[in-house]
PyMOL commands that place a pseudoatom at each C-alpha (Angstrom):
pseudoatom trace, name=CA, resn=MET, resi=1, chain=A, elem=C, hetatm=0, pos=[-9.796, 19.667, 37.690]
pseudoatom trace, name=CA, resn=SER, resi=2, chain=A, elem=C, hetatm=0, pos=[-6.396, 19.199, 39.219]
pseudoatom trace, name=CA, resn=SER, resi=3, chain=A, elem=C, hetatm=0, pos=[-4.601, 15.875, 39.055]
pseudoatom trace, name=CA, resn=GLN, resi=4, chain=A, elem=C, hetatm=0, pos=[-4.883, 15.485, 42.833]
pseudoatom trace, name=CA, resn=GLU, resi=5, chain=A, elem=C, hetatm=0, pos=[-8.697, 15.854, 42.717]
pseudoatom trace, name=CA, resn=ALA, resi=6, chain=A, elem=C, hetatm=0, pos=[-8.955, 13.395, 39.838]
pseudoatom trace, name=CA, resn=LEU, resi=7, chain=A, elem=C, hetatm=0, pos=[-6.818, 10.879, 41.712]
pseudoatom trace, name=CA, resn=GLU, resi=8, chain=A, elem=C, hetatm=0, pos=[-9.029, 11.201, 44.813]
pseudoatom trace, name=CA, resn=LYS, resi=9, chain=A, elem=C, hetatm=0, pos=[-12.196, 10.678, 42.746]
pseudoatom trace, name=CA, resn=ALA, resi=10, chain=A, elem=C, hetatm=0, pos=[-10.676, 7.572, 41.152]
pseudoatom trace, name=CA, resn=ARG, resi=11, chain=A, elem=C, hetatm=0, pos=[-9.823, 6.144, 44.587]
pseudoatom trace, name=CA, resn=GLU, resi=12, chain=A, elem=C, hetatm=0, pos=[-13.389, 6.802, 45.801]
pseudoatom trace, name=CA, resn=VAL, resi=13, chain=A, elem=C, hetatm=0, pos=[-14.869, 4.617, 43.081]
pseudoatom trace, name=CA, resn=GLU, resi=14, chain=A, elem=C, hetatm=0, pos=[-11.954, 2.137, 43.375]
pseudoatom trace, name=CA, resn=LYS, resi=15, chain=A, elem=C, hetatm=0, pos=[-10.767, 2.548, 39.797]
pseudoatom trace, name=CA, resn=ASP, resi=16, chain=A, elem=C, hetatm=0, pos=[-7.586, 3.725, 38.082]
pseudoatom trace, name=CA, resn=LEU, resi=17, chain=A, elem=C, hetatm=0, pos=[-6.752, 7.121, 36.648]
pseudoatom trace, name=CA, resn=VAL, resi=18, chain=A, elem=C, hetatm=0, pos=[-5.557, 6.436, 33.085]
pseudoatom trace, name=CA, resn=VAL, resi=19, chain=A, elem=C, hetatm=0, pos=[-3.870, 9.043, 30.872]
pseudoatom trace, name=CA, resn=VAL, resi=20, chain=A, elem=C, hetatm=0, pos=[-5.582, 9.050, 27.463]
pseudoatom trace, name=CA, resn=THR, resi=21, chain=A, elem=C, hetatm=0, pos=[-3.707, 11.907, 25.783]
pseudoatom trace, name=CA, resn=GLU, resi=22, chain=A, elem=C, hetatm=0, pos=[-0.539, 13.382, 27.248]
pseudoatom trace, name=CA, resn=LYS, resi=23, chain=A, elem=C, hetatm=0, pos=[0.008, 15.931, 24.494]
pseudoatom trace, name=CA, resn=ALA, resi=24, chain=A, elem=C, hetatm=0, pos=[-3.230, 17.815, 25.139]
pseudoatom trace, name=CA, resn=ASP, resi=25, chain=A, elem=C, hetatm=0, pos=[-3.120, 20.856, 27.382]
pseudoatom trace, name=CA, resn=PRO, resi=26, chain=A, elem=C, hetatm=0, pos=[-4.229, 19.943, 30.071]
pseudoatom trace, name=CA, resn=PRO, resi=27, chain=A, elem=C, hetatm=0, pos=[-3.642, 16.161, 29.626]
pseudoatom trace, name=CA, resn=VAL, resi=28, chain=A, elem=C, hetatm=0, pos=[-6.806, 14.084, 29.136]
pseudoatom trace, name=CA, resn=VAL, resi=29, chain=A, elem=C, hetatm=0, pos=[-7.379, 11.304, 31.671]
pseudoatom trace, name=CA, resn=LYS, resi=30, chain=A, elem=C, hetatm=0, pos=[-10.115, 8.712, 32.297]
pseudoatom trace, name=CA, resn=ILE, resi=31, chain=A, elem=C, hetatm=0, pos=[-11.322, 7.111, 35.480]
pseudoatom trace, name=CA, resn=ILE, resi=32, chain=A, elem=C, hetatm=0, pos=[-11.473, 3.452, 34.434]
pseudoatom trace, name=CA, resn=GLU, resi=33, chain=A, elem=C, hetatm=0, pos=[-9.943, 0.108, 35.319]
pseudoatom trace, name=CA, resn=LEU, resi=34, chain=A, elem=C, hetatm=0, pos=[-6.555, -0.185, 33.653]
pseudoatom trace, name=CA, resn=SER, resi=35, chain=A, elem=C, hetatm=0, pos=[-7.187, -3.731, 32.411]
pseudoatom trace, name=CA, resn=LYS, resi=36, chain=A, elem=C, hetatm=0, pos=[-10.481, -2.636, 30.814]
pseudoatom trace, name=CA, resn=TYR, resi=37, chain=A, elem=C, hetatm=0, pos=[-8.749, 0.311, 29.123]
pseudoatom trace, name=CA, resn=LYS, resi=38, chain=A, elem=C, hetatm=0, pos=[-5.984, -1.938, 27.748]
pseudoatom trace, name=CA, resn=TYR, resi=39, chain=A, elem=C, hetatm=0, pos=[-8.622, -4.331, 26.412]
pseudoatom trace, name=CA, resn=GLN, resi=40, chain=A, elem=C, hetatm=0, pos=[-10.468, -1.464, 24.695]
pseudoatom trace, name=CA, resn=LEU, resi=41, chain=A, elem=C, hetatm=0, pos=[-7.213, -0.312, 23.062]
pseudoatom trace, name=CA, resn=GLN, resi=42, chain=A, elem=C, hetatm=0, pos=[-6.545, -3.861, 21.857]
pseudoatom trace, name=CA, resn=GLN, resi=43, chain=A, elem=C, hetatm=0, pos=[-10.012, -4.077, 20.321]
pseudoatom trace, name=CA, resn=LYS, resi=44, chain=A, elem=C, hetatm=0, pos=[-9.596, -0.705, 18.620]
pseudoatom trace, name=CA, resn=GLN, resi=45, chain=A, elem=C, hetatm=0, pos=[-6.260, -1.757, 17.101]
pseudoatom trace, name=CA, resn=ALA, resi=46, chain=A, elem=C, hetatm=0, pos=[-7.756, -5.059, 15.897]
pseudoatom trace, name=CA, resn=ASP, resi=47, chain=A, elem=C, hetatm=0, pos=[-10.589, -3.183, 14.175]
pseudoatom trace, name=CA, resn=GLN, resi=48, chain=A, elem=C, hetatm=0, pos=[-8.085, -0.859, 12.506]
pseudoatom trace, name=CA, resn=ARG, resi=49, chain=A, elem=C, hetatm=0, pos=[-6.108, -3.837, 11.215]
pseudoatom trace, name=CA, resn=LYS, resi=50, chain=A, elem=C, hetatm=0, pos=[-9.277, -5.399, 9.814]
pseudoatom trace, name=CA, resn=SER, resi=51, chain=A, elem=C, hetatm=0, pos=[-10.344, -2.242, 8.026]
pseudoatom trace, name=CA, resn=ALA, resi=52, chain=A, elem=C, hetatm=0, pos=[-6.850, -1.475, 6.689]
pseudoatom trace, name=CA, resn=LYS, resi=53, chain=A, elem=C, hetatm=0, pos=[-6.602, -2.229, 2.990]
pseudoatom trace, name=CA, resn=VAL, resi=54, chain=A, elem=C, hetatm=0, pos=[-3.821, -4.652, 2.189]
pseudoatom trace, name=CA, resn=GLN, resi=55, chain=A, elem=C, hetatm=0, pos=[-2.072, -3.674, -1.003]
pseudoatom trace, name=CA, resn=GLU, resi=56, chain=A, elem=C, hetatm=0, pos=[-0.568, -6.648, -2.747]
pseudoatom trace, name=CA, resn=LEU, resi=57, chain=A, elem=C, hetatm=0, pos=[2.217, -6.621, -5.280]
pseudoatom trace, name=CA, resn=LYS, resi=58, chain=A, elem=C, hetatm=0, pos=[1.257, -8.485, -8.440]
pseudoatom trace, name=CA, resn=GLU, resi=59, chain=A, elem=C, hetatm=0, pos=[3.777, -9.401, -11.128]
pseudoatom trace, name=CA, resn=VAL, resi=60, chain=A, elem=C, hetatm=0, pos=[3.053, -9.590, -14.838]
pseudoatom trace, name=CA, resn=ARG, resi=61, chain=A, elem=C, hetatm=0, pos=[5.751, -10.997, -17.100]
pseudoatom trace, name=CA, resn=PHE, resi=62, chain=A, elem=C, hetatm=0, pos=[6.382, -9.871, -20.633]
pseudoatom trace, name=CA, resn=SER, resi=63, chain=A, elem=C, hetatm=0, pos=[8.845, -10.872, -23.330]
pseudoatom trace, name=CA, resn=PRO, resi=64, chain=A, elem=C, hetatm=0, pos=[10.767, -8.551, -25.640]
pseudoatom trace, name=CA, resn=PHE, resi=65, chain=A, elem=C, hetatm=0, pos=[9.175, -9.858, -28.863]
pseudoatom trace, name=CA, resn=ILE, resi=66, chain=A, elem=C, hetatm=0, pos=[5.616, -10.288, -27.590]
pseudoatom trace, name=CA, resn=GLY, resi=67, chain=A, elem=C, hetatm=0, pos=[2.722, -10.826, -29.985]
pseudoatom trace, name=CA, resn=GLU, resi=68, chain=A, elem=C, hetatm=0, pos=[-0.085, -8.270, -30.112]
pseudoatom trace, name=CA, resn=GLY, resi=69, chain=A, elem=C, hetatm=0, pos=[-2.702, -10.685, -28.726]
pseudoatom trace, name=CA, resn=ASP, resi=70, chain=A, elem=C, hetatm=0, pos=[-0.498, -11.693, -25.795]
pseudoatom trace, name=CA, resn=PHE, resi=71, chain=A, elem=C, hetatm=0, pos=[0.335, -8.054, -25.133]
pseudoatom trace, name=CA, resn=GLU, resi=72, chain=A, elem=C, hetatm=0, pos=[-3.368, -7.109, -24.992]
pseudoatom trace, name=CA, resn=THR, resi=73, chain=A, elem=C, hetatm=0, pos=[-4.128, -10.023, -22.633]
pseudoatom trace, name=CA, resn=ARG, resi=74, chain=A, elem=C, hetatm=0, pos=[-1.356, -9.051, -20.238]
pseudoatom trace, name=CA, resn=LEU, resi=75, chain=A, elem=C, hetatm=0, pos=[-2.350, -5.410, -20.457]
pseudoatom trace, name=CA, resn=ARG, resi=76, chain=A, elem=C, hetatm=0, pos=[-5.899, -6.356, -19.384]
pseudoatom trace, name=CA, resn=LYS, resi=77, chain=A, elem=C, hetatm=0, pos=[-4.398, -8.213, -16.406]
pseudoatom trace, name=CA, resn=VAL, resi=78, chain=A, elem=C, hetatm=0, pos=[-2.330, -5.162, -15.451]
pseudoatom trace, name=CA, resn=THR, resi=79, chain=A, elem=C, hetatm=0, pos=[-5.319, -2.792, -15.671]
pseudoatom trace, name=CA, resn=GLY, resi=80, chain=A, elem=C, hetatm=0, pos=[-7.463, -5.242, -13.692]
pseudoatom trace, name=CA, resn=PHE, resi=81, chain=A, elem=C, hetatm=0, pos=[-4.911, -5.398, -10.868]
pseudoatom trace, name=CA, resn=LEU, resi=82, chain=A, elem=C, hetatm=0, pos=[-4.538, -1.613, -10.829]
pseudoatom trace, name=CA, resn=GLU, resi=83, chain=A, elem=C, hetatm=0, pos=[-8.313, -1.073, -10.705]
pseudoatom trace, name=CA, resn=LYS, resi=84, chain=A, elem=C, hetatm=0, pos=[-8.526, -3.435, -7.710]
pseudoatom trace, name=CA, resn=GLY, resi=85, chain=A, elem=C, hetatm=0, pos=[-5.915, -1.283, -5.955]
pseudoatom trace, name=CA, resn=HIS, resi=86, chain=A, elem=C, hetatm=0, pos=[-2.885, -3.570, -6.241]
pseudoatom trace, name=CA, resn=LYS, resi=87, chain=A, elem=C, hetatm=0, pos=[0.618, -2.520, -7.167]
pseudoatom trace, name=CA, resn=VAL, resi=88, chain=A, elem=C, hetatm=0, pos=[1.917, -4.162, -10.344]
pseudoatom trace, name=CA, resn=ARG, resi=89, chain=A, elem=C, hetatm=0, pos=[5.502, -5.127, -11.102]
pseudoatom trace, name=CA, resn=LEU, resi=90, chain=A, elem=C, hetatm=0, pos=[6.258, -5.466, -14.778]
pseudoatom trace, name=CA, resn=SER, resi=91, chain=A, elem=C, hetatm=0, pos=[9.101, -7.853, -15.512]
pseudoatom trace, name=CA, resn=LEU, resi=92, chain=A, elem=C, hetatm=0, pos=[10.737, -8.878, -18.739]
pseudoatom trace, name=CA, resn=MET, resi=93, chain=A, elem=C, hetatm=0, pos=[13.416, -11.557, -18.944]
pseudoatom trace, name=CA, resn=PHE, resi=94, chain=A, elem=C, hetatm=0, pos=[15.960, -11.448, -21.750]
pseudoatom trace, name=CA, resn=LYS, resi=95, chain=A, elem=C, hetatm=0, pos=[16.938, -14.967, -22.822]
pseudoatom trace, name=CA, resn=GLY, resi=96, chain=A, elem=C, hetatm=0, pos=[19.904, -15.860, -25.004]
pseudoatom trace, name=CA, resn=ARG, resi=97, chain=A, elem=C, hetatm=0, pos=[20.627, -13.351, -27.749]
pseudoatom trace, name=CA, resn=THR, resi=98, chain=A, elem=C, hetatm=0, pos=[17.579, -11.167, -26.995]
pseudoatom trace, name=CA, resn=ILE, resi=99, chain=A, elem=C, hetatm=0, pos=[19.731, -9.158, -24.563]
pseudoatom trace, name=CA, resn=ALA, resi=100, chain=A, elem=C, hetatm=0, pos=[21.216, -7.500, -27.661]
pseudoatom trace, name=CA, resn=ASN, resi=101, chain=A, elem=C, hetatm=0, pos=[17.818, -5.848, -28.258]
pseudoatom trace, name=CA, resn=LYS, resi=102, chain=A, elem=C, hetatm=0, pos=[17.332, -4.113, -24.916]
pseudoatom trace, name=CA, resn=ASP, resi=103, chain=A, elem=C, hetatm=0, pos=[15.497, -1.231, -26.575]
pseudoatom trace, name=CA, resn=GLN, resi=104, chain=A, elem=C, hetatm=0, pos=[12.740, -3.679, -27.598]
pseudoatom trace, name=CA, resn=GLY, resi=105, chain=A, elem=C, hetatm=0, pos=[12.084, -4.456, -23.917]
pseudoatom trace, name=CA, resn=PHE, resi=106, chain=A, elem=C, hetatm=0, pos=[11.969, -0.780, -22.963]
pseudoatom trace, name=CA, resn=GLU, resi=107, chain=A, elem=C, hetatm=0, pos=[9.556, -0.226, -25.859]
pseudoatom trace, name=CA, resn=VAL, resi=108, chain=A, elem=C, hetatm=0, pos=[7.180, -2.897, -24.493]
pseudoatom trace, name=CA, resn=PHE, resi=109, chain=A, elem=C, hetatm=0, pos=[7.221, -1.269, -21.042]
pseudoatom trace, name=CA, resn=ASN, resi=110, chain=A, elem=C, hetatm=0, pos=[6.669, 2.197, -22.501]
pseudoatom trace, name=CA, resn=ARG, resi=111, chain=A, elem=C, hetatm=0, pos=[3.584, 0.885, -24.328]
pseudoatom trace, name=CA, resn=VAL, resi=112, chain=A, elem=C, hetatm=0, pos=[2.196, -0.572, -21.084]
pseudoatom trace, name=CA, resn=ILE, resi=113, chain=A, elem=C, hetatm=0, pos=[2.896, 2.613, -19.114]
pseudoatom trace, name=CA, resn=GLU, resi=114, chain=A, elem=C, hetatm=0, pos=[1.384, 4.768, -21.854]
pseudoatom trace, name=CA, resn=ARG, resi=115, chain=A, elem=C, hetatm=0, pos=[-1.810, 2.674, -22.013]
pseudoatom trace, name=CA, resn=THR, resi=116, chain=A, elem=C, hetatm=0, pos=[-2.277, 2.621, -18.205]
pseudoatom trace, name=CA, resn=GLN, resi=117, chain=A, elem=C, hetatm=0, pos=[-1.352, 6.235, -17.450]
pseudoatom trace, name=CA, resn=THR, resi=118, chain=A, elem=C, hetatm=0, pos=[-5.008, 7.160, -16.787]
pseudoatom trace, name=CA, resn=ILE, resi=119, chain=A, elem=C, hetatm=0, pos=[-5.255, 4.818, -13.768]
pseudoatom trace, name=CA, resn=SER, resi=120, chain=A, elem=C, hetatm=0, pos=[-1.669, 4.454, -12.577]
pseudoatom trace, name=CA, resn=LYS, resi=121, chain=A, elem=C, hetatm=0, pos=[1.554, 6.201, -11.805]
pseudoatom trace, name=CA, resn=VAL, resi=122, chain=A, elem=C, hetatm=0, pos=[5.063, 4.860, -12.285]
pseudoatom trace, name=CA, resn=GLU, resi=123, chain=A, elem=C, hetatm=0, pos=[6.593, 3.991, -8.931]
pseudoatom trace, name=CA, resn=ILE, resi=124, chain=A, elem=C, hetatm=0, pos=[9.842, 2.493, -10.225]
pseudoatom trace, name=CA, resn=GLU, resi=125, chain=A, elem=C, hetatm=0, pos=[11.069, 3.484, -13.689]
pseudoatom trace, name=CA, resn=ALA, resi=126, chain=A, elem=C, hetatm=0, pos=[12.104, 0.697, -16.084]
pseudoatom trace, name=CA, resn=LYS, resi=127, chain=A, elem=C, hetatm=0, pos=[15.591, -0.457, -15.176]
pseudoatom trace, name=CA, resn=LEU, resi=128, chain=A, elem=C, hetatm=0, pos=[17.773, -3.361, -16.155]
pseudoatom trace, name=CA, resn=LEU, resi=129, chain=A, elem=C, hetatm=0, pos=[18.965, -5.724, -13.418]
pseudoatom trace, name=CA, resn=GLY, resi=130, chain=A, elem=C, hetatm=0, pos=[21.265, -8.239, -15.059]
pseudoatom trace, name=CA, resn=LYS, resi=131, chain=A, elem=C, hetatm=0, pos=[19.124, -9.925, -17.715]
pseudoatom trace, name=CA, resn=LYS, resi=132, chain=A, elem=C, hetatm=0, pos=[15.841, -8.799, -16.187]
pseudoatom trace, name=CA, resn=LEU, resi=133, chain=A, elem=C, hetatm=0, pos=[14.033, -5.550, -16.951]
pseudoatom trace, name=CA, resn=ILE, resi=134, chain=A, elem=C, hetatm=0, pos=[11.788, -4.328, -14.136]
pseudoatom trace, name=CA, resn=ALA, resi=135, chain=A, elem=C, hetatm=0, pos=[9.297, -1.494, -13.646]
pseudoatom trace, name=CA, resn=GLN, resi=136, chain=A, elem=C, hetatm=0, pos=[6.593, -0.954, -11.030]
pseudoatom trace, name=CA, resn=LEU, resi=137, chain=A, elem=C, hetatm=0, pos=[3.205, 0.737, -11.280]
pseudoatom trace, name=CA, resn=SER, resi=138, chain=A, elem=C, hetatm=0, pos=[0.897, 1.747, -8.466]
pseudoatom trace, name=CA, resn=PRO, resi=139, chain=A, elem=C, hetatm=0, pos=[-2.765, 2.735, -8.668]
pseudoatom trace, name=CA, resn=ASP, resi=140, chain=A, elem=C, hetatm=0, pos=[-3.284, 6.483, -8.747]
pseudoatom trace, name=CA, resn=LYS, resi=141, chain=A, elem=C, hetatm=0, pos=[-6.061, 7.443, -6.328]
pseudoatom trace, name=CA, resn=LYS, resi=142, chain=A, elem=C, hetatm=0, pos=[-6.409, 10.973, -7.734]
pseudoatom trace, name=CA, resn=LYS, resi=143, chain=A, elem=C, hetatm=0, pos=[-6.872, 9.724, -11.275]
pseudoatom trace, name=CA, resn=GLU, resi=144, chain=A, elem=C, hetatm=0, pos=[-9.416, 7.073, -10.175]
pseudoatom trace, name=CA, resn=ILE, resi=145, chain=A, elem=C, hetatm=0, pos=[-11.707, 9.768, -8.736]
pseudoatom trace, name=CA, resn=LYS, resi=146, chain=A, elem=C, hetatm=0, pos=[-11.814, 11.627, -12.053]
for i in range(1, 146): cmd.bond("trace and resi %d" % i, "trace and resi %d" % (i + 1))
show_as sticks, trace
zoom trace
C-alpha cells in the first residue's frame, strides 16, 4: 500500500508508523508504538550481546632454554586454550646473555606452532620486540570441524 494509506491506518488505531527496513523495495514499515518498537530493538540487541562469544587473549610464557617437561606442560595449556576458542599469545623473554641465542627462542616457538597446527593458525608470526619474542595463535574453526 502507499505510504499515505499506511499513515492513515496508523492514525486510525492511534499508533506510529515505524520504518523497519529502508533498503527494501518498497520500504518495510510497521504500525506500532514507537516506544514499544525501541524497547523491542533494545531487547534484541541485549540478546545478541549475550549470545556473542567473547574471545579472550591468553598468554603463555616460555623461556629460550626450556626443559622438555616444562615445554610439554605449557604446550598442553596452549592447546587447551585453543580448544576452548581463545586466542593465545606466546611470549618469550630474553634475560641477560640469552639474547645472544635468539635462534633458540624462535626454535621453541616453531615447535609450539608445529605441534598445534592441527587446531590453530598463526595470526602474528614470531617477531622480536626489544628483548621479548612474541607470536600469536588463533583457533582455526575449519580445522576443528575436521
